[in-house]
N, C-alpha and C positions, 0 to 999 in steps of 0.2 A: 595432211588429212586423216582422219582414223580410220580404222577398220569399220566396216559395217555390214549388217544383212539387210537387203530391201526384201521387204516382204509386206504386202497388203492384199489378205485373200476376198475383201469387199467387191462383188459384182455391183457398179453402180449404174442405174440407169439415168440418164440426165436428157429434159427436154419436153416440149409441150407433147401431152397425153401419154408420158411413159406408162402411166399406172394402167394401162390397157394390159400390160404384160403381170399385173401384180398377181392375178388369179392363176396363172400357169408358173410362174414361179413358188408360189406359195404350196401349190399341188406337190411340189418335189421335199416339202418337209412335214407334211402332213394334213390331218383333217380336221383338227383342231385348233385354233387359234386364241390366245389371250391379248383382247385390244387393249391396248394402252392409251390415252388420250389425256388432255388436259381440261380447262374449263367450259367447253362446250362451242369454242368458233369453229371449229371442224364442223359441225352440224348445222351454225349459221351460214357458211359460206359453200355448203355443199360439198364439201371434200368427205365425209363420214359418209352419205349415199354413194357415193362413187365407190369406196374403199369396201362396204356392204356389200354393193352390188356386185363386185368384183369376186368375194369370197363365195356369194352365194351363187354364182354362175358357176363356180366350179367345185361346188358341194362340199364347201367348207364350213364349218360350224363356228363359232366364236362366243365366248363369255366376256365382257368386258369390266374394265376398270378405270372409270373416269376419274377427272379432278385433279390431277398432276399442277403442283405448284409452280410459278417459273422460277422459283429459287426451291428445287424439290425438296422434300422432306424423305429421309430413310424410314420413317414409319410408314408412309406410303408404299414404299418398295417392299417392305415387310409384308404389309397388307394383299399387295397385288401378289406374292410370291405365294401366299397363303391360299390365295384363291385359283392361282393357276396349278398347284397341286391337287388340291380338291377337285377340280374341274378336269385333272389329267391333260392340260395342254399339250400338243407337241410341238408349240412352237409361238414366240411374242412377236406382236405386230404394235409396232410403236408408230404413232400417228400424230406429229408435231413437232414444235419446235426442240432446242436440245436438251432442255429439262425432261421433256417427255422419252427421249430417245435414252439421255443416260440413265434416266429411271427404269427403262426396259433392259438396259446391259447389266443392272444392279441384279434385278429379277430374272435374267436370263441365267445365271451363275446361282443365285440365292436359291431357287427351287429344287436344283437335284442335291444342293448342299444341306438342306432342312436344318437353317439355324439362324440366329440374328445375323440380318444383312451389315451392321455393324462391326462385328467380329470379323467379319472379312475386311471390311475398309480400314480396322485398325492394326491388320495383322496377326490376328490371332487363330483365325482359321483360314487354309488356302482352298480356294474351289479347285477341282480336279476335273469337272466337266459342265457343259451347260446346255441350254436349249438355244436351238437356233431363233434367231433374231432376224426381222425385216423391219428395216425403219423407212417411213414416209415422210420427207421432211417438208415442214410448211413456215420456217423461219432460218433464212439465211445467217448463220453468226458463228457456230462454235466448232464446226467442222465435225463433230460426233459420227455424222454419217458415213464416216470412212475411217477411223481409228479405235483404239483398243481403251480408248479414257472415258471415265464420268467421273461427276462430281456431285454429291449431294451433303445435305447439312442436317444434323442433330439438333432438334430445339432444345433439348433437354440440356446439352453439355456445352451448347453453344460453339460449336464447331460446324465448318463446311470443309471438306476435305475430297480430294481426287483419289482416285482408285483407279488401277489400270493391271490389264489381262490380258494375253492374246484370244482368251476362249470369248472376250467379248466385242470382236470386232462382227460389225452386222453381215450375215450372209448376202444378204441382198440391201440395196438402198434405191429408193426412187425419188428424184428430185424434178419437179416439174417446175420450174419460175411460176407459172399462172398461180401456184398456190401461197406464193408471197406476196400476189398484187393487194391484198387484205390488209396486210401488215401494217400497222398505223407509223404515220411519222417519228415517235421517239423511239421504238424498237427498232425500226430500219436503220435511224443513227445507231443506237447500242451493236446491233449486230456488226455496221461497219467498225466501230472502236474495238469490238471483241474481236474480230478477223484479224484486224492490226497490229493489236496485242499478241496474239498467237505469234505471229511473224517476228514480233521484238522479243520474245521468250526464247525462241530458237536462236536470235542474232546475238543474245546477250548470253547466251550461253558459253560452252567452253569446246576451242577445237578450232584450228584453223580449215575452211571449208570455203572456199572462195565462191564457187558455182552456187550453193546453198545461199549464201550473202545474194548472190544475184538474184534468185529466185526470192528472196526477202523485198528485195527493192521494187522488183518486178509486181509482187501482189499488193505491196502496198501503194505504189504509184499508180496500180489500177483501182483503189477502193478511193484514191484521192481525187484521180480523173472521174469516177463516177459519182462519188458522193453526192455534190452540191446540185448535179442535175437531176438524180433521183430524188432528193428530196423534195424537187420542185416538180416531180411528174411521178407521183407514186405508182402510177399504172402503165409505165414502160417497161414492156415484156422484157426485151433487149436491155437494158440496164439492169432489170430485177434479175435475169440470167448470168449477166456477166459479175454480177454481186455473189450469187449464189455459188458459181464456179469460183469465184477468188475464196470464198470461206471456206470450199472443201480443201484446196489445196495448200490453204494456210496451216491447215492441222491434220494432213495424211502422210505425214513424214517427210515430205519433199524437201523443206526447209532445215531438215534435221540430220540429213545423210552427211556424214565425215566431221560430225562432232561429238564429243564426247556425253554431252549434257546440254538440254536447255537449262535455262535458270529458274523460272515461275515463281520469282519471289513477289513480283506484284501481285500473280494472283491471287497467293496467300495472303496478302494486306486487303486486296479488295474483297475476300470473302469474308473478312471481318467485318466490313462495311455491310455486306448483305446480309451477316447473322444479325448484328445489332440493330441497323435499320430497314432492313428488307430493300436495300440498293440495288436496282436493276444490274446482272452482273456485267453487262456492258459499260455503263453508267461508272461503275466503281473502276473499272479500268484506266478510264479515260480522266478520272480525277485522280488514281495514284499514279500513272506513267511519267507524266511530266514531274509529278515531286521526287521520284525516284530517282529520274536522270539528274534533278537537281542535286541529289544528295551523294551521288558518283561521279558528277562533274570532276572532280580531282582524283579520283581513283580510276576511271577508265577513259580519260580523256579523248584520246586517239579513235577509239571505237564509237563514243556518240558524235563525236566530229566527221567521222567518214558516215555515219550514217546520214548526217542533215545535208552533206556535199553530194551524194547519190538523191537524195530524195527532193531536197527544196535548194540544190544550188549552193548552200550556205557554206561558210568558211568557218566561224565560231561555234563551240557549245551553246553559248547563250542564243544565237541566231537559229541552231537545232532544235531546241527545247522551246522556243518560241514557235518555230513551225508548226511543232506537233499540238501546241496550245492552240495557235489559230486553227489548224485543220479542223481539230475535237470540236472548237467551239465554232466554227463556221457549218459545220454539220448538227448542230444542236447538241452535243454531248457535253455535260459537266465537267469543268477543269477543277473546281472546287466542290467541298462538301456543302458548303455554304449554299450553293446555287440550287439545292434540291430542298422542298419543303419537310424539313426536318427541325422539331422545335428544340432548341438549344442542343446540340450535338455535343455529348460529353468527353472531352480530350482525354480525361481521365480512366473513364471506361474503356475508351478506345485504345488506350496503353495496356491498361491491365488485360485486356482480352486479347491484345496483339502478343503480349507477353506471354501469357498462359496458354497460347496456341503455338509460340515459339515459330513465329513465321520468318519468313527468311527464304531465300533463293538456294538451288542447289549449287552455285556458284558464288554469287554473292550475297554472301551471310548477312544479318543485320543483327545489331546489337541492340539492347533498351534505350542505349543513348541514339542510336539509329531510327528507332520509331519513333522516338519523342520528336525528333527533326523532322520525319516525315511528316506526322499529324501537323507540325506546324507551316507545313509546306502546302498540305493541299485541304486545311481546315476553311 
């Protein structure tokens, strides 16, 4: 087991009606918020009114930046940061799913940086301070509510990249499972594949960490156990709560302690599908992960076999991969790009973009020939 530092500064409020505490906590951060949200679903389901009421009751003014897309754009992060500077916001309030909160994180470090956010993401500049961030989660999937990571894409360069910095931990996160009851069936499914993939990225990292492995098994088994019942009853509060808690624990460092690194190669490949074809993030992961395991079946056979043994009770690598394909398919998440309504996916363009972006993991590197084989597996 590797040495590690355990640190997570986010204060997380979980459960029914926890937003009653929002105004009190926001008062600790200032009197003017920059409110960031997505396409307007929070207005249709009443969450917007609940948030605004909490701010108003506590004398907190706000200016808003709506319209964050499911695959968030760095252009919006820059525009929101400019608005935050102009309005002299004291803190960021991001209300939505992972895309909105990830954008809020980038904005939180971009406002005091006063330069293009993409320069930070590409490592040309380095943030030294940030505005405090409050996250109100409405979609269980990414775990962004309790970590220091964010992912945004640049449509001009055809890149979708992750960025991490300790300054981007939310100060407060509010998770009310009631807010996820209106999430449609497909995005509920994609959230399950997303949280599962986060566990797998840690598991296929580097370092011997038996207890962290057991956390991985437990979280994925939870996802398997709740998946089909939840998709058959989207209004089940208890199942929504279990999914929300599982998603948070899948990427709040719990599965990573004792390792040198996670891999994240599957995510880098999935980002290419999102950039080229606007594939929902979770769907891209269920498409790529079985293909990735097929590519690595002779490279890390024991690791894959052990995973299947603990999750599905299987004995072979083939059975492990088939177990994941059956799980993803069973919850309605695609395992081939051809299952999506994409007119003639271009294998050559996918390969070119993968090679240009140098996709691959921290541990399990991918060569151009590996990329070609991967594409053949998941088309």
